[in-house]
PDB file with one MODEL, atoms N, CA, C and O in Angstrom:
MODEL        1
ATOM      1  N   MET A   1      -3.213  14.200   7.553  1.00  0.00           N
ATOM      2  CA  MET A   1      -1.948  14.818   7.539  1.00  0.00           C
ATOM      3  C   MET A   1      -0.770  14.168   8.061  1.00  0.00           C
ATOM      4  O   MET A   1       0.311  14.427   7.532  1.00  0.00           O
ATOM      5  N   GLU A   2      -0.839  13.234   9.175  1.00  0.00           N
ATOM      6  CA  GLU A   2       0.229  12.313   9.556  1.00  0.00           C
ATOM      7  C   GLU A   2       0.281  11.142   8.734  1.00  0.00           C
ATOM      8  O   GLU A   2       1.395  10.618   8.724  1.00  0.00           O
ATOM      9  N   ALA A   3      -0.377  10.718   8.216  1.00  0.00           N
ATOM     10  CA  ALA A   3      -0.143   9.626   7.221  1.00  0.00           C
ATOM     11  C   ALA A   3       0.621  10.307   5.462  1.00  0.00           C
ATOM     12  O   ALA A   3       1.111   9.680   4.523  1.00  0.00           O
ATOM     13  N   LEU A   4       0.445  11.498   5.627  1.00  0.00           N
ATOM     14  CA  LEU A   4       1.261  12.199   4.412  1.00  0.00           C
ATOM     15  C   LEU A   4       2.795  12.225   4.697  1.00  0.00           C
ATOM     16  O   LEU A   4       3.703  12.044   3.885  1.00  0.00           O
ATOM     17  N   GLU A   5       2.893  12.521   6.193  1.00  0.00           N
ATOM     18  CA  GLU A   5       4.344  12.709   6.752  1.00  0.00           C
ATOM     19  C   GLU A   5       5.053  11.303   7.043  1.00  0.00           C
ATOM     20  O   GLU A   5       6.271  11.132   6.999  1.00  0.00           O
ATOM     21  N   ARG A   6       4.143  10.368   7.332  1.00  0.00           N
ATOM     22  CA  ARG A   6       4.654   9.016   7.129  1.00  0.00           C
ATOM     23  C   ARG A   6       5.029   8.501   5.887  1.00  0.00           C
ATOM     24  O   ARG A   6       5.906   7.645   5.771  1.00  0.00           O
ATOM     25  N   MET A   7       4.517   8.895   5.117  1.00  0.00           N
ATOM     26  CA  MET A   7       4.916   8.624   3.406  1.00  0.00           C
ATOM     27  C   MET A   7       5.828   9.564   2.961  1.00  0.00           C
ATOM     28  O   MET A   7       6.783   9.070   2.362  1.00  0.00           O
ATOM     29  N   ARG A   8       5.828  10.917   3.084  1.00  0.00           N
ATOM     30  CA  ARG A   8       6.809  11.645   2.559  1.00  0.00           C
ATOM     31  C   ARG A   8       8.599  10.948   2.904  1.00  0.00           C
ATOM     32  O   ARG A   8       9.523  11.334   2.188  1.00  0.00           O
ATOM     33  N   GLN A   9       8.834  10.004   3.973  1.00  0.00           N
ATOM     34  CA  GLN A   9       9.911   9.749   3.553  1.00  0.00           C
ATOM     35  C   GLN A   9      10.176   8.715   2.985  1.00  0.00           C
ATOM     36  O   GLN A   9      11.287   8.186   3.031  1.00  0.00           O
ATOM     37  N   TYR A  10       9.218   8.282   2.380  1.00  0.00           N
ATOM     38  CA  TYR A  10       9.771   7.353   1.011  1.00  0.00           C
ATOM     39  C   TYR A  10       9.497   7.844  -0.501  1.00  0.00           C
ATOM     40  O   TYR A  10       9.654   7.149  -1.505  1.00  0.00           O
ATOM     41  N   THR A  11       8.991   9.380  -0.452  1.00  0.00           N
ATOM     42  CA  THR A  11       8.819   9.660  -1.831  1.00  0.00           C
ATOM     43  C   THR A  11      10.031  10.456  -2.647  1.00  0.00           C
ATOM     44  O   THR A  11       9.727  11.046  -3.683  1.00  0.00           O
ATOM     45  N   ASP A  12      11.334  10.469  -2.198  1.00  0.00           N
ATOM     46  CA  ASP A  12      12.276  10.384  -2.891  1.00  0.00           C
ATOM     47  C   ASP A  12      12.499   9.220  -3.705  1.00  0.00           C
ATOM     48  O   ASP A  12      12.611   9.473  -4.904  1.00  0.00           O
ATOM     49  N   GLU A  13      12.582   8.148  -3.412  1.00  0.00           N
ATOM     50  CA  GLU A  13      12.890   7.113  -3.741  1.00  0.00           C
ATOM     51  C   GLU A  13      11.763   6.093  -4.526  1.00  0.00           C
ATOM     52  O   GLU A  13      11.959   5.193  -5.343  1.00  0.00           O
ATOM     53  N   ALA A  14      10.448   6.641  -3.900  1.00  0.00           N
ATOM     54  CA  ALA A  14       9.491   5.784  -4.511  1.00  0.00           C
ATOM     55  C   ALA A  14       9.315   6.096  -6.008  1.00  0.00           C
ATOM     56  O   ALA A  14       9.433   7.254  -6.410  1.00  0.00           O
ATOM     57  N   PHE A  15       9.008   4.976  -6.915  1.00  0.00           N
ATOM     58  CA  PHE A  15       8.258   5.465  -7.973  1.00  0.00           C
ATOM     59  C   PHE A  15       6.746   5.025  -8.798  1.00  0.00           C
ATOM     60  O   PHE A  15       6.147   5.458  -9.783  1.00  0.00           O
ATOM     61  N   TYR A  16       6.505   3.836  -7.719  1.00  0.00           N
ATOM     62  CA  TYR A  16       5.343   3.232  -7.713  1.00  0.00           C
ATOM     63  C   TYR A  16       4.914   2.851  -6.406  1.00  0.00           C
ATOM     64  O   TYR A  16       5.574   2.068  -5.723  1.00  0.00           O
ATOM     65  N   ILE A  17       3.467   3.543  -5.887  1.00  0.00           N
ATOM     66  CA  ILE A  17       3.129   3.068  -4.382  1.00  0.00           C
ATOM     67  C   ILE A  17       1.503   2.505  -4.893  1.00  0.00           C
ATOM     68  O   ILE A  17       0.595   3.255  -5.251  1.00  0.00           O
ATOM     69  N   ALA A  18       1.431   0.954  -4.813  1.00  0.00           N
ATOM     70  CA  ALA A  18       0.130   0.665  -5.071  1.00  0.00           C
ATOM     71  C   ALA A  18      -0.703   0.521  -3.527  1.00  0.00           C
ATOM     72  O   ALA A  18      -0.201   0.153  -2.465  1.00  0.00           O
ATOM     73  N   LEU A  19      -1.953   0.885  -3.751  1.00  0.00           N
ATOM     74  CA  LEU A  19      -2.998   0.507  -2.739  1.00  0.00           C
ATOM     75  C   LEU A  19      -3.666  -0.604  -2.946  1.00  0.00           C
ATOM     76  O   LEU A  19      -4.448  -0.643  -3.896  1.00  0.00           O
ATOM     77  N   ILE A  20      -3.516  -1.581  -2.213  1.00  0.00           N
ATOM     78  CA  ILE A  20      -3.763  -2.931  -2.146  1.00  0.00           C
ATOM     79  C   ILE A  20      -5.002  -3.077  -1.172  1.00  0.00           C
ATOM     80  O   ILE A  20      -5.120  -2.345  -0.189  1.00  0.00           O
ATOM     81  N   PRO A  21      -5.899  -4.039  -1.489  1.00  0.00           N
ATOM     82  CA  PRO A  21      -6.740  -4.509  -0.556  1.00  0.00           C
ATOM     83  C   PRO A  21      -6.673  -5.851  -0.204  1.00  0.00           C
ATOM     84  O   PRO A  21      -7.348  -6.769  -0.671  1.00  0.00           O
ATOM     85  N   ASP A  22      -5.438  -5.924   1.025  1.00  0.00           N
ATOM     86  CA  ASP A  22      -4.942  -7.222   1.581  1.00  0.00           C
ATOM     87  C   ASP A  22      -4.464  -6.940   2.426  1.00  0.00           C
ATOM     88  O   ASP A  22      -4.616  -5.802   2.868  1.00  0.00           O
ATOM     89  N   THR A  23      -3.649  -7.878   3.047  1.00  0.00           N
ATOM     90  CA  THR A  23      -3.191  -7.540   4.370  1.00  0.00           C
ATOM     91  C   THR A  23      -1.695  -7.237   4.147  1.00  0.00           C
ATOM     92  O   THR A  23      -1.128  -7.741   3.178  1.00  0.00           O
ATOM     93  N   SER A  24      -0.996  -6.392   5.052  1.00  0.00           N
ATOM     94  CA  SER A  24       0.399  -6.493   4.875  1.00  0.00           C
ATOM     95  C   SER A  24       1.557  -7.409   5.006  1.00  0.00           C
ATOM     96  O   SER A  24       2.688  -7.343   4.525  1.00  0.00           O
ATOM     97  N   SER A  25       0.977  -8.297   5.793  1.00  0.00           N
ATOM     98  CA  SER A  25       1.904  -9.620   5.496  1.00  0.00           C
ATOM     99  C   SER A  25       1.930 -10.448   4.306  1.00  0.00           C
ATOM    100  O   SER A  25       2.945 -10.714   3.662  1.00  0.00           O
ATOM    101  N   SER A  26       0.724 -10.850   4.048  1.00  0.00           N
ATOM    102  CA  SER A  26       0.354 -11.292   2.592  1.00  0.00           C
ATOM    103  C   SER A  26       0.974 -10.382   1.334  1.00  0.00           C
ATOM    104  O   SER A  26       1.650 -10.897   0.443  1.00  0.00           O
ATOM    105  N   VAL A  27       0.727  -9.289   1.371  1.00  0.00           N
ATOM    106  CA  VAL A  27       1.726  -8.458   0.329  1.00  0.00           C
ATOM    107  C   VAL A  27       3.051  -8.294   0.431  1.00  0.00           C
ATOM    108  O   VAL A  27       3.709  -8.351  -0.608  1.00  0.00           O
ATOM    109  N   GLU A  28       3.607  -8.094   1.494  1.00  0.00           N
ATOM    110  CA  GLU A  28       4.922  -8.061   1.997  1.00  0.00           C
ATOM    111  C   GLU A  28       5.488  -9.303   0.963  1.00  0.00           C
ATOM    112  O   GLU A  28       6.191  -9.153  -0.036  1.00  0.00           O
ATOM    113  N   ASN A  29       4.937 -10.607   1.544  1.00  0.00           N
ATOM    114  CA  ASN A  29       5.049 -11.948   1.210  1.00  0.00           C
ATOM    115  C   ASN A  29       5.128 -11.928  -0.443  1.00  0.00           C
ATOM    116  O   ASN A  29       6.134 -12.287  -1.055  1.00  0.00           O
ATOM    117  N   PHE A  30       4.194 -11.562  -0.927  1.00  0.00           N
ATOM    118  CA  PHE A  30       4.269 -11.461  -2.803  1.00  0.00           C
ATOM    119  C   PHE A  30       5.361 -10.608  -3.310  1.00  0.00           C
ATOM    120  O   PHE A  30       5.968 -11.083  -4.270  1.00  0.00           O
ATOM    121  N   PHE A  31       5.689  -9.622  -2.943  1.00  0.00           N
ATOM    122  CA  PHE A  31       6.730  -8.548  -2.891  1.00  0.00           C
ATOM    123  C   PHE A  31       8.142  -9.429  -2.893  1.00  0.00           C
ATOM    124  O   PHE A  31       8.976  -9.463  -3.798  1.00  0.00           O
ATOM    125  N   LEU A  32       8.168 -10.050  -1.772  1.00  0.00           N
ATOM    126  CA  LEU A  32       9.333 -10.618  -1.787  1.00  0.00           C
ATOM    127  C   LEU A  32       9.557 -11.855  -2.124  1.00  0.00           C
ATOM    128  O   LEU A  32      10.736 -12.151  -2.313  1.00  0.00           O
ATOM    129  N   GLU A  33       8.672 -12.759  -2.269  1.00  0.00           N
ATOM    130  CA  GLU A  33       8.674 -14.145  -2.965  1.00  0.00           C
ATOM    131  C   GLU A  33       8.567 -14.176  -4.265  1.00  0.00           C
ATOM    132  O   GLU A  33       9.305 -14.866  -4.968  1.00  0.00           O
ATOM    133  N   ASN A  34       7.716 -13.494  -4.677  1.00  0.00           N
ATOM    134  CA  ASN A  34       7.225 -13.563  -6.322  1.00  0.00           C
ATOM    135  C   ASN A  34       7.470 -12.464  -7.227  1.00  0.00           C
ATOM    136  O   ASN A  34       7.920 -12.590  -8.366  1.00  0.00           O
ATOM    137  N   LEU A  35       7.081 -11.136  -6.538  1.00  0.00           N
ATOM    138  CA  LEU A  35       7.248 -10.024  -7.540  1.00  0.00           C
ATOM    139  C   LEU A  35       9.208  -9.894  -7.935  1.00  0.00           C
ATOM    140  O   LEU A  35       9.796  -9.962  -9.014  1.00  0.00           O
ATOM    141  N   ARG A  36       9.663  -9.714  -6.695  1.00  0.00           N
ATOM    142  CA  ARG A  36      11.283  -9.743  -6.784  1.00  0.00           C
ATOM    143  C   ARG A  36      11.742 -10.900  -7.871  1.00  0.00           C
ATOM    144  O   ARG A  36      12.572 -10.767  -8.770  1.00  0.00           O
ATOM    145  N   LYS A  37      11.190 -11.736  -7.633  1.00  0.00           N
ATOM    146  CA  LYS A  37      11.918 -12.951  -8.710  1.00  0.00           C
ATOM    147  C   LYS A  37      11.127 -13.108 -10.002  1.00  0.00           C
ATOM    148  O   LYS A  37      11.198 -14.117 -10.705  1.00  0.00           O
ATOM    149  N   TYR A  38      10.372 -12.053 -10.270  1.00  0.00           N
ATOM    150  CA  TYR A  38       9.739 -12.168 -11.601  1.00  0.00           C
ATOM    151  C   TYR A  38      10.708 -11.328 -12.787  1.00  0.00           C
ATOM    152  O   TYR A  38      11.348 -10.305 -12.547  1.00  0.00           O
ATOM    153  N   GLN A  39      10.660 -11.828 -13.729  1.00  0.00           N
ATOM    154  CA  GLN A  39      11.660 -11.496 -14.763  1.00  0.00           C
ATOM    155  C   GLN A  39      10.801 -10.812 -16.178  1.00  0.00           C
ATOM    156  O   GLN A  39      10.434 -11.511 -17.123  1.00  0.00           O
ATOM    157  N   ALA A  40      10.628  -9.631 -16.106  1.00  0.00           N
ATOM    158  CA  ALA A  40       9.661  -8.763 -17.076  1.00  0.00           C
ATOM    159  C   ALA A  40      10.192  -8.945 -18.263  1.00  0.00           C
ATOM    160  O   ALA A  40      11.302  -8.423 -18.361  1.00  0.00           O
ATOM    161  N   PRO A  41       9.703  -9.660 -19.497  1.00  0.00           N
ATOM    162  CA  PRO A  41      10.057  -9.654 -20.956  1.00  0.00           C
ATOM    163  C   PRO A  41      10.282  -8.077 -21.105  1.00  0.00           C
ATOM    164  O   PRO A  41       9.535  -7.127 -20.872  1.00  0.00           O
ATOM    165  N   GLY A  42      11.779  -8.173 -21.649  1.00  0.00           N
ATOM    166  CA  GLY A  42      12.072  -6.929 -22.536  1.00  0.00           C
ATOM    167  C   GLY A  42      12.139  -5.817 -21.566  1.00  0.00           C
ATOM    168  O   GLY A  42      11.865  -4.675 -21.935  1.00  0.00           O
ATOM    169  N   PHE A  43      12.575  -6.143 -20.035  1.00  0.00           N
ATOM    170  CA  PHE A  43      12.915  -5.395 -19.379  1.00  0.00           C
ATOM    171  C   PHE A  43      13.985  -5.429 -18.338  1.00  0.00           C
ATOM    172  O   PHE A  43      13.829  -5.356 -17.120  1.00  0.00           O
ATOM    173  N   ILE A  44      15.343  -5.579 -19.160  1.00  0.00           N
ATOM    174  CA  ILE A  44      16.408  -5.671 -18.876  1.00  0.00           C
ATOM    175  C   ILE A  44      17.122  -4.867 -17.393  1.00  0.00           C
ATOM    176  O   ILE A  44      17.494  -3.695 -17.322  1.00  0.00           O
ATOM    177  N   GLY A  45      17.166  -6.067 -16.140  1.00  0.00           N
ATOM    178  CA  GLY A  45      17.586  -5.142 -14.960  1.00  0.00           C
ATOM    179  C   GLY A  45      16.380  -4.628 -13.998  1.00  0.00           C
ATOM    180  O   GLY A  45      16.325  -3.646 -13.257  1.00  0.00           O
ATOM    181  N   TRP A  46      15.147  -5.956 -14.367  1.00  0.00           N
ATOM    182  CA  TRP A  46      14.041  -5.877 -13.462  1.00  0.00           C
ATOM    183  C   TRP A  46      14.033  -5.283 -12.296  1.00  0.00           C
ATOM    184  O   TRP A  46      14.623  -6.191 -11.711  1.00  0.00           O
ATOM    185  N   ASN A  47      13.824  -4.389 -11.354  1.00  0.00           N
ATOM    186  CA  ASN A  47      14.333  -3.816  -9.781  1.00  0.00           C
ATOM    187  C   ASN A  47      12.571  -3.364  -9.376  1.00  0.00           C
ATOM    188  O   ASN A  47      11.782  -2.677 -10.025  1.00  0.00           O
ATOM    189  N   ILE A  48      12.451  -3.854  -8.457  1.00  0.00           N
ATOM    190  CA  ILE A  48      11.412  -3.725  -7.572  1.00  0.00           C
ATOM    191  C   ILE A  48      11.664  -2.781  -6.192  1.00  0.00           C
ATOM    192  O   ILE A  48      10.843  -2.640  -5.286  1.00  0.00           O
ATOM    193  N   ARG A  49      12.966  -2.190  -6.261  1.00  0.00           N
ATOM    194  CA  ARG A  49      13.365  -1.854  -5.157  1.00  0.00           C
ATOM    195  C   ARG A  49      12.457  -0.391  -4.809  1.00  0.00           C
ATOM    196  O   ARG A  49      12.144  -0.103  -3.654  1.00  0.00           O
ATOM    197  N   ASN A  50      12.139   0.368  -5.865  1.00  0.00           N
ATOM    198  CA  ASN A  50      11.697   1.426  -5.789  1.00  0.00           C
ATOM    199  C   ASN A  50      10.026   1.340  -5.883  1.00  0.00           C
ATOM    200  O   ASN A  50       9.363   2.288  -6.302  1.00  0.00           O
ATOM    201  N   TRP A  51       9.527   0.274  -5.506  1.00  0.00           N
ATOM    202  CA  TRP A  51       8.082   0.124  -5.487  1.00  0.00           C
ATOM    203  C   TRP A  51       7.458  -0.057  -3.926  1.00  0.00           C
ATOM    204  O   TRP A  51       8.220  -0.392  -3.020  1.00  0.00           O
ATOM    205  N   GLY A  52       6.441   0.115  -3.744  1.00  0.00           N
ATOM    206  CA  GLY A  52       6.030   0.098  -2.135  1.00  0.00           C
ATOM    207  C   GLY A  52       4.759  -0.020  -2.623  1.00  0.00           C
ATOM    208  O   GLY A  52       4.401  -0.082  -3.799  1.00  0.00           O
ATOM    209  N   PHE A  53       3.859  -0.054  -1.243  1.00  0.00           N
ATOM    210  CA  PHE A  53       2.831  -0.211  -0.976  1.00  0.00           C
ATOM    211  C   PHE A  53       1.898  -0.018   0.230  1.00  0.00           C
ATOM    212  O   PHE A  53       2.385  -0.244   1.338  1.00  0.00           O
ATOM    213  N   VAL A  54       0.702   0.347   0.155  1.00  0.00           N
ATOM    214  CA  VAL A  54      -0.146   0.656   1.497  1.00  0.00           C
ATOM    215  C   VAL A  54      -1.175   0.012   1.131  1.00  0.00           C
ATOM    216  O   VAL A  54      -1.480  -0.069  -0.059  1.00  0.00           O
ATOM    217  N   ASN A  55      -2.014  -0.661   2.283  1.00  0.00           N
ATOM    218  CA  ASN A  55      -3.265  -1.396   2.076  1.00  0.00           C
ATOM    219  C   ASN A  55      -4.356  -0.737   2.831  1.00  0.00           C
ATOM    220  O   ASN A  55      -4.216   0.166   3.655  1.00  0.00           O
ATOM    221  N   TRP A  56      -5.446  -1.289   2.455  1.00  0.00           N
ATOM    222  CA  TRP A  56      -6.478  -0.302   2.703  1.00  0.00           C
ATOM    223  C   TRP A  56      -6.647  -1.091   4.364  1.00  0.00           C
ATOM    224  O   TRP A  56      -7.084  -0.204   5.097  1.00  0.00           O
ATOM    225  N   PRO A  57      -6.484  -2.230   5.076  1.00  0.00           N
ATOM    226  CA  PRO A  57      -6.645  -2.491   6.364  1.00  0.00           C
ATOM    227  C   PRO A  57      -5.900  -1.767   7.082  1.00  0.00           C
ATOM    228  O   PRO A  57      -6.125  -1.730   8.291  1.00  0.00           O
ATOM    229  N   ASP A  58      -4.898  -1.062   6.557  1.00  0.00           N
ATOM    230  CA  ASP A  58      -3.977  -0.301   7.597  1.00  0.00           C
ATOM    231  C   ASP A  58      -4.257   1.178   7.384  1.00  0.00           C
ATOM    232  O   ASP A  58      -3.567   1.970   8.026  1.00  0.00           O
ATOM    233  N   ILE A  59      -5.041   1.570   6.687  1.00  0.00           N
ATOM    234  CA  ILE A  59      -5.600   2.973   6.342  1.00  0.00           C
ATOM    235  C   ILE A  59      -6.739   3.020   7.305  1.00  0.00           C
ATOM    236  O   ILE A  59      -6.866   3.908   8.148  1.00  0.00           O
ATOM    237  N   GLU A  60      -7.615   1.956   7.130  1.00  0.00           N
ATOM    238  CA  GLU A  60      -8.760   2.125   8.581  1.00  0.00           C
ATOM    239  C   GLU A  60      -8.186   1.949   9.464  1.00  0.00           C
ATOM    240  O   GLU A  60      -8.520   2.831  10.255  1.00  0.00           O
ATOM    241  N   GLU A  61      -7.400   1.270   9.942  1.00  0.00           N
ATOM    242  CA  GLU A  61      -6.926   1.117  11.426  1.00  0.00           C
ATOM    243  C   GLU A  61      -6.384   2.357  11.497  1.00  0.00           C
ATOM    244  O   GLU A  61      -6.757   2.907  12.533  1.00  0.00           O
ATOM    245  N   PHE A  62      -5.552   3.141  10.741  1.00  0.00           N
ATOM    246  CA  PHE A  62      -5.145   4.833  10.759  1.00  0.00           C
ATOM    247  C   PHE A  62      -6.166   5.584  11.242  1.00  0.00           C
ATOM    248  O   PHE A  62      -6.092   6.516  12.043  1.00  0.00           O
ATOM    249  N   CYS A  63      -7.061   5.157  10.745  1.00  0.00           N
ATOM    250  CA  CYS A  63      -8.399   6.043  10.517  1.00  0.00           C
ATOM    251  C   CYS A  63      -9.318   6.175  11.980  1.00  0.00           C
ATOM    252  O   CYS A  63      -9.925   7.131  12.463  1.00  0.00           O
ATOM    253  N   TYR A  64      -9.136   4.842  12.418  1.00  0.00           N
ATOM    254  CA  TYR A  64      -9.584   4.881  13.572  1.00  0.00           C
ATOM    255  C   TYR A  64      -8.962   5.337  14.516  1.00  0.00           C
ATOM    256  O   TYR A  64      -9.504   6.214  15.189  1.00  0.00           O
ATOM    257  N   LYS A  65      -7.598   4.865  14.858  1.00  0.00           N
ATOM    258  CA  LYS A  65      -6.800   5.708  15.585  1.00  0.00           C
ATOM    259  C   LYS A  65      -7.014   6.975  15.730  1.00  0.00           C
ATOM    260  O   LYS A  65      -7.133   7.376  16.888  1.00  0.00           O
ATOM    261  N   GLU A  66      -7.128   8.009  14.549  1.00  0.00           N
ATOM    262  CA  GLU A  66      -6.706   8.992  14.443  1.00  0.00           C
ATOM    263  C   GLU A  66      -8.203   9.976  14.496  1.00  0.00           C
ATOM    264  O   GLU A  66      -8.267  11.202  14.402  1.00  0.00           O
ATOM    265  N   ASN A  67      -9.493   8.863  14.702  1.00  0.00           N
ATOM    266  CA  ASN A  67     -10.641   9.450  15.023  1.00  0.00           C
ATOM    267  C   ASN A  67     -11.208  10.035  13.465  1.00  0.00           C
ATOM    268  O   ASN A  67     -12.310  10.584  13.459  1.00  0.00           O
ATOM    269  N   LEU A  68     -10.617   9.938  12.458  1.00  0.00           N
ATOM    270  CA  LEU A  68     -11.123  10.533  11.077  1.00  0.00           C
ATOM    271  C   LEU A  68     -12.515   9.811  10.725  1.00  0.00           C
ATOM    272  O   LEU A  68     -12.617   8.798  10.032  1.00  0.00           O
ATOM    273  N   LYS A  69     -13.636  10.562  11.369  1.00  0.00           N
ATOM    274  CA  LYS A  69     -15.224  10.336  11.142  1.00  0.00           C
ATOM    275  C   LYS A  69     -15.579  10.151   9.702  1.00  0.00           C
ATOM    276  O   LYS A  69     -16.232   9.158   9.381  1.00  0.00           O
ATOM    277  N   ALA A  70     -15.209  11.012   8.828  1.00  0.00           N
ATOM    278  CA  ALA A  70     -15.548  11.351   7.556  1.00  0.00           C
ATOM    279  C   ALA A  70     -14.940  10.159   6.878  1.00  0.00           C
ATOM    280  O   ALA A  70     -15.815   9.583   6.232  1.00  0.00           O
ATOM    281  N   THR A  71     -13.718   9.543   6.775  1.00  0.00           N
ATOM    282  CA  THR A  71     -13.115   8.849   6.167  1.00  0.00           C
ATOM    283  C   THR A  71     -13.475   7.404   6.641  1.00  0.00           C
ATOM    284  O   THR A  71     -13.353   6.484   5.833  1.00  0.00           O
ATOM    285  N   LEU A  72     -13.977   7.121   8.101  1.00  0.00           N
ATOM    286  CA  LEU A  72     -14.729   5.817   8.581  1.00  0.00           C
ATOM    287  C   LEU A  72     -15.904   5.616   7.848  1.00  0.00           C
ATOM    288  O   LEU A  72     -16.394   4.645   7.271  1.00  0.00           O
ATOM    289  N   ASN A  73     -16.331   7.154   8.074  1.00  0.00           N
ATOM    290  CA  ASN A  73     -17.844   6.703   7.399  1.00  0.00           C
ATOM    291  C   ASN A  73     -17.987   6.347   5.613  1.00  0.00           C
ATOM    292  O   ASN A  73     -19.033   5.893   5.149  1.00  0.00           O
ATOM    293  N   VAL A  74     -16.784   6.634   4.771  1.00  0.00           N
ATOM    294  CA  VAL A  74     -16.618   6.145   3.506  1.00  0.00           C
ATOM    295  C   VAL A  74     -16.420   4.683   3.940  1.00  0.00           C
ATOM    296  O   VAL A  74     -17.295   3.878   3.621  1.00  0.00           O
ATOM    297  N   PHE A  75     -15.407   4.287   4.602  1.00  0.00           N
ATOM    298  CA  PHE A  75     -15.227   2.817   4.679  1.00  0.00           C
ATOM    299  C   PHE A  75     -16.574   2.220   4.806  1.00  0.00           C
ATOM    300  O   PHE A  75     -16.897   1.369   3.978  1.00  0.00           O
ATOM    301  N   LYS A  76     -17.513   2.607   5.869  1.00  0.00           N
ATOM    302  CA  LYS A  76     -18.488   2.073   6.225  1.00  0.00           C
ATOM    303  C   LYS A  76     -19.683   1.867   4.951  1.00  0.00           C
ATOM    304  O   LYS A  76     -20.387   0.881   4.733  1.00  0.00           O
ATOM    305  N   GLN A  77     -19.621   3.167   4.222  1.00  0.00           N
ATOM    306  CA  GLN A  77     -20.697   3.104   3.204  1.00  0.00           C
ATOM    307  C   GLN A  77     -20.138   2.112   1.928  1.00  0.00           C
ATOM    308  O   GLN A  77     -20.846   1.870   0.950  1.00  0.00           O
ATOM    309  N   ASN A  78     -18.762   1.583   2.095  1.00  0.00           N
ATOM    310  CA  ASN A  78     -18.295   0.944   0.685  1.00  0.00           C
ATOM    311  C   ASN A  78     -17.864  -0.477   1.206  1.00  0.00           C
ATOM    312  O   ASN A  78     -17.252  -1.276   0.497  1.00  0.00           O
ATOM    313  N   ARG A  79     -18.237  -0.724   2.513  1.00  0.00           N
ATOM    314  CA  ARG A  79     -17.846  -2.098   2.933  1.00  0.00           C
ATOM    315  C   ARG A  79     -18.343  -3.235   2.149  1.00  0.00           C
ATOM    316  O   ARG A  79     -19.531  -3.540   2.036  1.00  0.00           O
ATOM    317  N   GLY A  80     -17.100  -3.986   1.484  1.00  0.00           N
ATOM    318  CA  GLY A  80     -16.965  -5.079   0.977  1.00  0.00           C
ATOM    319  C   GLY A  80     -16.881  -4.878  -0.475  1.00  0.00           C
ATOM    320  O   GLY A  80     -17.003  -5.816  -1.263  1.00  0.00           O
ATOM    321  N   GLN A  81     -16.657  -3.570  -0.862  1.00  0.00           N
ATOM    322  CA  GLN A  81     -16.214  -3.040  -2.300  1.00  0.00           C
ATOM    323  C   GLN A  81     -14.902  -2.555  -2.271  1.00  0.00           C
ATOM    324  O   GLN A  81     -14.206  -2.502  -3.285  1.00  0.00           O
ATOM    325  N   ILE A  82     -14.438  -2.113  -0.898  1.00  0.00           N
ATOM    326  CA  ILE A  82     -12.938  -1.609  -0.841  1.00  0.00           C
ATOM    327  C   ILE A  82     -12.101  -2.600  -0.607  1.00  0.00           C
ATOM    328  O   ILE A  82     -10.995  -2.663  -1.145  1.00  0.00           O
ATOM    329  N   TYR A  83     -12.537  -3.440   0.194  1.00  0.00           N
ATOM    330  CA  TYR A  83     -11.485  -4.886   0.808  1.00  0.00           C
ATOM    331  C   TYR A  83     -12.554  -5.899   1.498  1.00  0.00           C
ATOM    332  O   TYR A  83     -12.168  -6.955   2.001  1.00  0.00           O
TER     333      TYR A  83
ENDMDL
END
């Protein structure tokens, strides 16, 4: 429930939220350095301001912090497949 509350502050403005199997710093760098500069053919005024991301490592860390055993079991069962 806390994860939902943390994301709720962005839901009014977020059009897309990507679930990424990489570190936050790597993804943030990609958003800022590559995606922001990309000009999509046929999309005038390309703007990623309303795009966001969350990554598997941060979700797993949150699950450890909150002792979400069932979700941690899913991570354990799928080790190497999620990220």
